[in-house]
C-alpha positions as CSV (number, residue, x, y, z in Angstrom):
1,M,16.6,11.3,-62.7
2,S,16.9,13.2,-66.0
3,D,18.6,16.5,-64.7
4,E,22.2,16.3,-63.5
5,L,22.0,19.5,-61.6
6,A,24.1,19.8,-58.3
7,P,22.1,19.9,-55.3
8,V,21.3,23.3,-53.9
9,P,20.4,24.7,-50.3
10,E,17.0,23.7,-49.6
11,N,15.8,27.4,-48.9
12,L,16.9,28.6,-52.3
13,A,15.6,28.9,-55.7
14,D,17.8,27.1,-58.2
15,P,18.4,29.3,-61.1
16,A,18.5,26.7,-63.7
17,V,15.1,25.4,-62.7
18,V,13.6,28.7,-62.7
19,A,15.2,29.5,-66.1
20,A,13.4,26.4,-67.5
21,C,10.2,27.2,-65.9
22,V,10.1,30.7,-67.2
23,E,10.8,29.7,-70.8
24,V,7.9,27.3,-70.8
25,L,5.5,29.7,-69.1
26,R,6.4,32.2,-71.6
27,Q,4.5,30.0,-74.2
28,Q,1.4,31.9,-73.6
29,P,-1.5,30.9,-72.7
30,A,0.3,29.1,-69.8
31,A,-0.6,27.3,-66.5
32,L,1.3,26.4,-63.5
33,V,0.1,23.5,-61.6
34,T,0.8,22.1,-58.2
35,D,0.2,19.6,-55.7
36,I,-0.1,20.6,-51.9
37,D,1.2,18.1,-49.3
38,G,5.0,17.5,-49.7
39,T,5.1,20.3,-52.6
40,I,3.9,23.6,-51.2
41,S,3.3,22.4,-47.7
42,A,5.5,20.4,-45.5
43,I,4.4,16.8,-44.7
44,A,2.9,17.0,-41.2
45,P,2.3,14.3,-38.7
46,T,-1.3,14.3,-39.6
47,P,-3.1,15.8,-42.6
48,F,-4.8,18.4,-40.4
49,E,-1.7,20.0,-39.3
50,A,-0.3,20.9,-42.6
51,V,0.3,24.6,-43.5
52,V,1.1,25.9,-46.9
53,H,4.4,27.8,-47.1
54,A,4.1,31.5,-46.8
55,E,6.2,32.1,-49.8
56,A,4.4,29.6,-52.0
57,L,1.1,31.5,-51.3
58,L,2.6,34.8,-52.1
59,A,3.9,33.2,-55.4
60,L,0.7,31.5,-56.3
61,E,-1.0,34.8,-55.7
62,Q,1.3,36.7,-57.8
63,L,1.1,34.1,-60.6
64,T,-2.7,34.3,-61.0
65,D,-2.0,37.8,-62.6
66,L,0.5,36.5,-65.1
67,L,-0.7,33.3,-66.2
68,A,-4.0,31.9,-67.7
69,A,-4.5,29.5,-64.9
70,V,-3.0,28.5,-61.7
71,A,-4.3,25.1,-60.4
72,V,-4.0,23.0,-57.3
73,V,-4.1,19.3,-58.0
74,S,-4.2,17.2,-54.9
75,G,-5.3,14.2,-53.4
76,R,-7.4,16.3,-50.7
77,A,-10.8,17.1,-51.2
78,P,-11.1,20.4,-53.2
79,A,-12.7,22.3,-50.6
80,D,-10.1,21.4,-48.1
81,G,-7.5,22.4,-50.6
82,A,-9.2,25.7,-51.1
83,A,-9.6,26.4,-47.6
84,M,-5.6,25.5,-47.0
85,V,-4.5,27.7,-49.8
86,G,-7.2,30.6,-49.2
87,L,-7.0,32.0,-52.8
88,P,-10.5,31.8,-54.6
89,Q,-9.2,32.8,-57.9
90,L,-7.3,29.5,-58.3
91,T,-8.6,26.4,-59.8
92,Y,-8.7,23.4,-57.5
93,V,-8.9,20.0,-58.5
94,G,-9.3,17.5,-55.8
95,N,-9.3,13.7,-55.0
96,H,-7.1,13.0,-57.9
97,G,-9.4,14.5,-60.6
98,L,-12.7,13.3,-59.2
99,E,-13.9,16.8,-57.9
100,R,-13.1,20.3,-58.7
101,I,-13.8,23.9,-57.9
102,V,-13.6,26.3,-60.6
103,R,-14.5,30.0,-59.9
104,G,-16.3,29.0,-56.6
105,A,-18.4,26.4,-58.6
106,P,-17.9,22.7,-57.3
107,W,-18.1,19.7,-59.6
108,T,-17.8,16.0,-58.7
109,H,-17.8,13.1,-61.3
110,P,-21.2,11.3,-60.9
111,V,-19.6,7.8,-60.7
112,A,-17.5,9.1,-57.7
113,E,-20.4,10.7,-56.1
114,A,-22.2,7.3,-56.1
115,A,-19.2,5.6,-54.5
116,R,-19.4,7.7,-51.1
117,P,-21.4,4.9,-49.2
118,A,-18.7,2.4,-50.5
119,I,-15.7,4.5,-49.4
120,A,-17.3,4.9,-46.0
121,A,-18.2,1.2,-45.6
122,A,-14.6,0.1,-46.9
123,L,-12.7,2.6,-44.4
124,A,-14.8,1.3,-41.6
125,D,-14.1,-2.5,-42.3
126,I,-10.3,-1.4,-42.6
127,Q,-10.3,0.2,-39.2
128,A,-12.4,-2.4,-37.6
129,S,-9.8,-5.1,-38.9
130,V,-6.9,-3.3,-37.9
131,L,-8.1,-2.7,-34.2
132,A,-9.0,-6.3,-34.1
133,A,-5.3,-7.1,-34.5
134,G,-4.3,-5.1,-31.8
135,E,-3.8,-1.4,-30.6
136,A,-3.2,0.9,-33.3
137,P,-2.8,4.6,-31.9
138,W,-1.0,5.4,-35.1
139,L,-4.0,4.6,-37.4
140,I,-5.5,7.7,-39.1
141,I,-8.7,7.2,-41.4
142,E,-9.5,10.1,-43.5
143,N,-12.8,10.0,-45.4
144,K,-12.5,12.6,-48.1
145,G,-16.0,11.6,-49.4
146,V,-15.4,10.3,-52.8
147,T,-11.9,8.8,-51.8
148,G,-10.6,7.8,-48.5
149,T,-7.0,7.5,-47.4
150,V,-5.5,5.3,-44.5
151,H,-2.5,7.1,-42.9
152,Y,0.4,5.1,-41.0
153,R,3.0,7.9,-40.9
154,L,2.9,7.9,-37.1
155,A,3.5,4.0,-36.8
156,E,6.6,3.1,-35.0
157,D,7.4,0.6,-37.6
158,P,5.8,2.0,-40.8
159,E,6.9,-1.2,-42.9
160,A,5.1,-3.4,-40.6
161,A,1.9,-1.0,-40.7
162,A,2.0,-1.0,-44.4
163,A,2.2,-4.9,-44.4
164,L,-0.8,-5.1,-42.1
165,L,-2.8,-2.4,-44.1
166,E,-2.4,-3.2,-47.9
167,P,-4.0,-6.6,-47.9
168,L,-6.8,-5.4,-45.7
169,A,-7.5,-2.3,-48.1
170,T,-7.2,-4.9,-51.0
171,V,-9.8,-7.1,-49.5
172,A,-12.2,-4.1,-48.8
173,A,-11.7,-2.6,-52.1
174,E,-12.6,-5.8,-53.8
175,R,-15.8,-6.1,-51.5
176,Y,-17.1,-2.8,-52.4
177,G,-15.9,-2.3,-55.9
178,L,-13.1,0.0,-55.5
179,R,-9.4,0.3,-56.0
180,V,-6.3,0.7,-54.0
181,V,-3.5,3.1,-54.9
182,P,-0.4,3.2,-52.5
183,G,1.2,6.4,-51.6
184,R,3.8,8.3,-49.1
185,M,2.9,6.6,-45.9
186,I,-0.6,6.2,-47.1
187,V,-3.1,3.8,-48.5
188,E,-5.8,5.2,-50.7
189,L,-9.3,3.9,-51.7
190,R,-10.7,5.4,-54.9
191,P,-13.8,4.5,-57.1
192,A,-13.1,2.2,-60.1
193,L,-12.5,5.2,-62.6
194,A,-9.6,5.8,-64.8
195,L,-9.4,9.5,-63.5
196,N,-6.2,10.8,-62.0
197,K,-4.1,13.9,-61.7
198,G,-2.9,13.2,-65.4
199,T,-6.4,13.3,-66.8
200,A,-7.2,16.3,-65.0
201,I,-4.2,18.3,-66.1
202,R,-4.9,17.1,-69.6
203,E,-8.6,18.3,-69.3
204,L,-7.1,21.9,-68.1
205,V,-4.9,22.1,-70.9
206,A,-7.6,21.3,-73.4
207,E,-10.2,23.7,-71.9
208,L,-7.7,26.5,-71.8
209,G,-5.9,25.9,-74.9
210,V,-2.7,26.0,-72.8
211,R,0.4,26.1,-74.9
212,G,2.9,25.9,-71.7
213,V,2.5,24.0,-68.3
214,V,4.8,23.6,-65.4
215,F,3.7,20.8,-62.7
216,F,5.2,20.7,-59.3
217,G,4.8,17.4,-57.4
218,D,6.4,15.1,-54.9
219,D,4.6,11.8,-54.7
220,V,3.6,8.5,-56.5
221,T,0.1,9.9,-57.3
222,D,1.9,13.0,-59.0
223,V,3.6,10.5,-61.5
224,D,0.2,10.4,-63.4
225,G,0.7,14.2,-63.9
226,F,4.3,13.8,-64.9
227,T,3.6,11.1,-67.3
228,A,0.6,13.2,-68.9
229,L,2.6,16.3,-69.2
230,R,5.5,14.4,-71.0
231,A,3.0,12.9,-73.3
232,L,1.4,16.5,-74.2
233,R,5.0,17.4,-75.0
234,D,5.7,14.3,-77.1
235,E,2.3,14.8,-78.9
236,G,3.6,18.5,-79.8
237,L,0.4,19.9,-77.9
238,A,2.2,21.8,-75.4
239,A,5.5,22.8,-74.1
240,T,5.8,21.1,-70.6
241,L,8.0,20.7,-67.7
242,N,7.9,18.3,-64.6
243,V,9.5,19.5,-61.4
244,G,9.9,17.1,-58.6
245,V,10.1,18.4,-54.9
246,L,12.5,15.7,-53.5
247,A,12.9,14.9,-49.7
248,A,14.4,12.0,-47.7
249,E,11.1,10.0,-48.2
250,T,10.6,10.6,-52.0
251,P,9.6,7.4,-53.9
252,E,12.5,6.6,-56.4
253,I,9.7,6.7,-59.4
254,V,9.3,10.3,-58.9
255,A,12.9,11.1,-59.4
256,Q,12.7,8.9,-62.4
257,T,9.9,10.6,-64.0
258,V,10.5,14.3,-63.4
259,D,12.6,16.5,-65.7
260,L,14.1,18.7,-63.1
261,H,14.1,18.8,-59.1
262,V,14.2,21.1,-56.2
263,N,15.2,20.3,-52.8
264,G,12.4,20.2,-50.2
265,V,9.2,22.5,-49.9
266,P,11.1,25.7,-49.1
267,A,13.0,25.5,-52.2
268,C,9.9,24.9,-54.1
269,A,8.3,28.1,-52.8
270,A,11.5,30.2,-53.3
271,T,11.4,28.9,-56.9
272,M,7.7,29.7,-57.6
273,L,8.4,33.3,-56.1
274,E,11.3,33.9,-58.3
275,I,9.3,32.5,-61.5
276,A,6.7,35.2,-60.6
277,R,9.2,37.9,-60.4
278,Q,10.9,37.2,-63.7
279,L,7.6,36.6,-65.5
280,R,6.7,40.1,-64.3
281,A,9.9,41.6,-65.2
């Protein structure tokens, strides 16, 4: 990890992280981008039980008055993300950049749209194969339309569940022309497109002419965003900052890729709220 800050209580904003974020976001026009699950919403036993932290909601609402854009970039479908957050003035990028809702107008990549039947068929194959191997009450299949996620968080032995699922997902992906992306207690199926959170953030920066952008994320799929922001910085196109939201399950690659970190969702929410306060001041 690039920062050497001492850990802070997870319910407090870290002054050094806040100061670094504010410095970047004062490079107007500026944008704050955040993931949802594990970042502004605690990881729940199932994706349907997750709730966005109240302080994070308040912070995002305040930041919309202070920045050129506030965007949610998530693996969830954008309509799902918009329903969770409940702030229509935000930009919602879902399914890792394959879909978005901007000012209420939805958009889906045409190749991703065409992949809906393949996603459904691949998920059905995986489910059938897992059930054929024995009872699997832990299995959760989430069809998000243009992507699909297989969850194994509820498994008593997550390593065994992953060992079962990953080859099945690989076979299904090859059969239907999809690709497999691992995540935090999940296996994802996506269309064979070179789109991800990083490409989505770069498009946002280009469309708005953003000069400063901060991205909060916590998982392997956020690394594409971290890498994109670092490239924008290296290319001299924008001031950027990657902030990791770390927890016990955080993949090591996240800690290795971020610039700074906060410890857990409550600290992320408190940090965002303090950023809004200082920008307003």
